[in-house]
N, C-alpha and C positions, 0 to 999 in steps of 0.2 A: 792634793788628789783629793781631796773633798772640793764638791762644788756645794757649796755647798752656802808644863807649866816652864826664858830662861832660867831656870834653879842656880841662883847664882853658888859659884862655890865655895866648899863649907871652907871654914878658914882653915883647916886642920889635913892632913895630907895621907892620903888610902896610898899603903905600899902594896901590890900585888907580886909578890918575889916568882920568876919563872925560872927552874933550873935546868941543865941541860939536856933534861928529857922533857921538857914541856909541861911537867907538872906543876901545881898550884903547893906555892910555899906558905910556912908560915907569914905573916903580917910580920912588917917589920917597921917601926917607927923612929925615926932620929936614932937609927941601928941598931934599937934593942926590940927582941924579942917580945910581942906582945901576948899576950892570953886572951883567946877570944870568949866572946861573953852573951849572953842571951839577950834578944832586948825585941820590946813587942814590934807585931808585924808592920801595927800602920807606922813602923816610924821608915822615913826614906834611905836610900843606902847613899853614902858621899858621888858628887858626880866628880870628883876628880881623882884619875885612877895615874898608877905611877908602876910601869910594871918592866922587870928589871929582866934588859936581856943578857947584859952579862956583869963581871963584876965590877964595869967602867962606864957604863952606858944603861939609861933608864930612859924611859918614854912617859909623857904626862902627855895622855890623851886629850886633854882640856886645851893643852897648849897648841897642839896639831886642829885642834876645829875652829871655825873661823864661821862665825856666824851674821848676815845679812837680812835687813829687812827693807823692801820701797813702795811703799801702798800696801796691795793684797798683797805683795810676794815674798816669801821667805827662801832663804837659799841657806846653808849650809854644806861648807865641805870640809872633808878630814881632809891630811895628806899624811905621807911615810915621813919621817924626819929626814930631810937631805942629810942633815951634817951627820948620821949615823950611814957611815958607804952598807954595809951588809945589810942594812934592811930601808937602804933607798926607795924600793918599790913593797905596793901593797900586796904582792905575792910574796916579796922575802919576809916582810914584816907582820902577816899573819900566817907565815909557816913556822918563822923561829915562837912564834908564840901557841902554836898547837889549834890552829886556825885553816878552816879551808879558805876563806874570804871575810872580809869586812862587810857588812850590809847597815839597814838602817831598819828601825821596826817603829812607827808612826799610830800612838792611840789618841781617838778621841775621848776625853775625859768628863766632857760638858758641854751638852747640845740644845738649849730651851725646845727649839721646834721638832729636833729629830732627821730622820732620815732613812731612807728606806733601801735594801741590798737588791741583790741581784733575782730575788725571788717575788717581790712585793712585802717582807716582811721587815716590819718594823725593828731598830736596832733601838737597842738600849746599852746606855754608859755604862763601864766603859767598852767600846768596840773598836775593833779593828780597822786602820782606816790604810787601805782600801780594807772592807770585808771578804773573804773566803766568799771569789768566784767574782767580785767588784759589789756596782750598787747597780740601781735600777738604767742609770745611763751611760754604764761605762762599766767593758769586763774587767777583770783581773785574773789570775792564777787563784792557787785552792791556800796557799803557803802566807804565813803573817808578816812578810816581810814585806818592805815598802815597793818595792819596784817585783816588777814581774822576775821568778829566777828561769818562768819555764816556758816555753810556745804554749797558748791557749788560744780557743775561739775568742775571734772579734776580740783580743786584746791589742791596744796599738804599741808598733814599735818603738814611741818614744816610750813608752812606759818599762820599757827591759832595763834589765841591770847592766845588761853587756853594754847599752847605746853610748857612744862615747859622749854624750853628755852629763851623764849618769857615772859613769866609773872613764877612768884612764890611765896610764900606768902606775902614777904616784899619789893619787887622788880618788875620793868617793866627795858623790853629791848627792844631795837631799835639798829636794826642790818641789815648792807646792805655792800655787794663788786661788787660793779657795777663798769663796762666795756664798752667801746668802741674806738674798733680800730681806727674810724677814725677822731678822735681826732691828729690834727695837733698841731705841734708851738704854743703859744700862745692864743689855744683853750682850754674852759672848760664845761664841764656840772655842774649846779650850783645849790645848792640844798637849800629848808628852811624846818627846820625840827621843827615841834611843840610840847611838851607834854602838854594833855589837860585832861581836866576832861569831863568827858562824860555822856551826861543824856540823859532819854527815856522818850519823849512824845508821849501818845496815842492817835488816833482819830477815828472816822468811819472808814478814810482807812489805818489802821494800826498800826506801832508803825514809830515813828519819832526821830534820835538822833541828838542832840544839844550837843554842846561843849564849850569850855571857855577855850582861850590859857592861858596856866600857866607857861611859860618855853619855850624858843624857842633858836637853832642856828643853824648857814648856814656853808655849807662846799662846797668843788669843787672837780670835780674830771678832772686830766690832764692824759698827757699822755708824760712819759719820751720821753731822745731823743731813747731809744733801742725799743719804743711802750709800756713799761711793764705798765698799768695803778696806778696812786697812788691819795689817797685823802687827805686833809689839810679840818683844819676850817679856817675858814675867820671872822678878827674881826676887826672891825673900832666901832669909838666911838658913830656911830648911822650909823641905813640901812634906805632906805624910800623902804615902800610895795607901787607899784605903785597902780592907783584905777582898772585893772585890775585885780589884785594879791587880793584885799580886796573885790573886789565883787564875785571873785571863795569861799575866804572865808564864805563869809556869805551863797551862794548858796550852797556851803557844809553845813551849818546848825554852823560855828561856830562864834564866836561873841568875842569882848575883854570884860572882864570885867572893870567897872566903875576903873580907875586909873591913877593914876598922878604920874610925873615924872616932875624933877629938874636938870637944869645944877649944880654941884659943887658950881659955885660962883654965884649963882641964885637962885633966889624963884618966876621965873615966873612958874607956871606949868600950865601942857595941861591936857585934858584929848580927849579918841578917845567918848568918851558917854556923850555927850551933855546932861543937865539938862533943 
């Protein structure tokens, strides 16, 4: 949606156990209960998530996510696990995990030339893509999710979360085709995109949306020598989230599930939610 990091999955597996009441349980690795430990806020949470649906079934969100790039276009599609009948649709899967639905949250974390929001204010990284209200050139709703979840003035139907190209019975699609003619050699616009589980909280002030990060990928936009835009996934063994990025996620209603990860050759476990 921007006109204008794929973090490789950590070698260790992160387990998030959901019990019958949909509450989040204590993390387990290889069947063993793990003690949660505090870690520096700048450390990135694992992008591989396992959620236990029952005694015999568990979902690996990373394996249900397919990401493709072509020229300046990137597409990510999350599909419900068809081999597990009780959660063969997105609605059933979301309900089984305690969510209202699944969604996308997209951030720009590096933008060398900048961009303005719908009020003409220059945005500082990291910023939500699209920002609340949209950009100068295109409207969006006020929520942090990539597709619009409510109707809004001048918003395009194509950008609605309910549009059939964005959501079907068993799949959820993220799609972007960004461009920025100002990018020079060695410059890039960098994005970090989250697949999230969305929850609704009601209060006297109305509805508030909270969301948990389930899987993450990163990507960048560059220009070729002929000025043509090109997107590519970014991969690394780990990726740091800056304090400002963590703050933005939390301000937007996001949170990290209690999760652990470990180096392939180590049993030192870390968690972003400390007990």
